[in-house]
C-alpha positions, 0 to 999 in steps of 0.5 A, spaced: 500 500 500 502 506 498 504 511 503 500 517 504 504 524 503 504 528 510 500 534 510 503 541 511 499 542 517 501 535 520 508 536 518 508 543 522 506 538 528 512 534 528 517 535 533 523 538 530 528 536 536 526 529 534 527 530 527 534 533 528 536 527 532 534 522 527 538 526 522 544 526 526 544 532 530 544 532 538 543 539 542 549 541 546 545 544 551 537 544 553 534 549 558 526 548 560 524 552 554 529 551 549 535 547 546 541 549 543 545 546 537 551 547 532 547 549 526 545 543 522 545 548 516 552 550 516 559 549 520 560 552 526 564 551 533 559 555 538 552 553 538 547 558 535 541 554 532 535 555 537 529 550 538 523 553 542 521 546 545 514 549 547 512 553 540 516 547 536 520 553 532 527 554 530 532 560 529 539 560 526 542 566 529 548 565 524 543 565 518 538 570 521 533 565 519 528 561 522 521 558 522 517 551 522 520 544 521 518 545 513 522 551 513 528 548 516 528 541 511 527 546 505 534 548 507 537 542 509 535 538 504 535 543 498 528 541 496 521 544 496 515 543 500 513 537 496 520 534 497 519 535 504 512 532 505 515 526 501 521 526 506 517 526 512 512 520 510 518 516 512 518 518 520 514 515 525 512 517 532 515 524 531 508 528 532 509 533 537 505 532 543 505 537 549 508 531 554 514 530 549 516 537 550 515 537 558 519 530 558 525 534 554 525 540 559 527 535 565 534 535 562 539 541 562 545 538 560 547 534 553 544 527 552 550 525 549 557 524 552 563 520 549 566 515 554 571 511 550 575 511 543 579 505 540 580 501 534 574 497 532 574 490 535 567 489 537 564 483 533 557 486 532 560 492 529 565 488 524 559 484 522 555 490 521 560 493 516 561 486 513 553 486 511 554 493 508 560 490 504 566 492 508 571 488 510 574 488 517 581 490 515 578 496 510 574 498 516 579 498 521 584 503 517 578 508 517 574 508 523 574 507 530 570 504 535 566 509 539 563 508 546 558 513 548 552 515 553 546 517 550 540 519 554 543 515 560 544 509 556 551 506 554 552 505 547 557 504 542 558 505 534 563 505 528 566 512 528 568 516 522 572 522 524 571 529 520 575 535 519 573 538 525 574 532 530 567 530 530 564 523 529 559 520 524 556 514 528 553 508 525 551 502 527 545 497 526 541 501 530 543 508 529 545 514 525 548 520 529 553 525 529 557 528 534 559 536 535 562 539 531 558 537 524 563 538 518 565 534 512 571 529 512 577 530 507 582 524 505 588 528 501 593 525 496 595 532 493 591 531 486 587 535 482 581 530 481 576 530 487 571 525 488 565 527 492 561 522 496 555 523 500 557 518 506 563 514 509 560 507 507 560 510 499 567 512 500 569 505 503 565 502 497 569 506 492 576 504 496 574 496 496 573 496 488 576 502 485 583 502 489 587 505 483 582 511 482 582 513 490 589 513 490 589 518 484 584 523 487 583 527 493 576 525 497 571 529 500 566 525 504 560 530 505 557 527 511 551 531 509 549 535 503 547 541 507 554 542 508 555 543 500 555 551 501 560 551 506 565 547 502 563 550 495 569 555 495 574 549 495 572 546 489 575 551 485 582 548 487 580 542 483 580 541 475 575 535 475 570 533 480 567 526 480 560 525 484 558 519 487 551 522 491 545 519 493 540 518 487 534 522 491 531 529 491 537 531 496 542 528 492 540 531 485 539 538 488 546 537 491 549 535 484 545 541 480 548 546 485 555 543 484 555 543 477 553 550 477 559 552 480 564 547 476 564 546 469 568 540 469 563 536 474 562 528 472 556 525 475 558 518 476 551 515 479 550 511 473 554 506 476 548 504 481 542 507 477 538 502 480 540 503 487 539 509 492 546 510 493 553 507 492 554 503 498 547 499 496 549 497 490 556 495 492 553 491 498 549 487 492 556 486 488 560 484 494 555 478 497 555 476 490 562 475 489 564 473 496 
């Protein structure tokens, strides 16, 4: 049965903090009435993005913009209202009820704390990576095993470091980012730049195109919302090879980058029947192993 598209009225009632958490953004601090974040719309080191928990509204002091959830996701996903409503149909249990906001008011500190960072050894993480087509040897070369406390629960995940020292956290059960949120770079001093949307896309490339990786610098976006921040650096390269998701956000990002750089190559035809590169590589990996 086809899912019903979320209405604008319903979309405005979906809890902004819960959606931000699902997108990998956690508050740096909370008070009884508001939560403060490092902006999900740009790179920063001091939190200046506020969510009013009672009104379910946001304001980015660095951008001088604010509004409801629809306004936020239009910017975050580089899409329009229709794209936002289509995106939100996949969210469940995030309707903003008064008791949700009241529950969040009980905490005045960050719900997230890293307790340990080490090399990857946990069988569950190695198994998770294997299911995604990434060997333990390859994983250990790029990832960490990060233990943390989230909402008073001890958890662990694979951690991929960004250029500012934050981590993209991935496991079978979660997808989060630590502060500060930023893109990741792997530099080889080359004039060709490969741009991937996520770390598992990049590791998929390393797994089956080692020669191309060695001949290129690599940019892992970690979020298409960060594109405008890294845009000035793209002019330093003669050629861009893009491996972005085949969805509305990926298509918007592709169009934006093409408008900036005349020598941009869309490589998504490689995985034309899949949403992203890693999804394609998983299938190929398990066929040959």
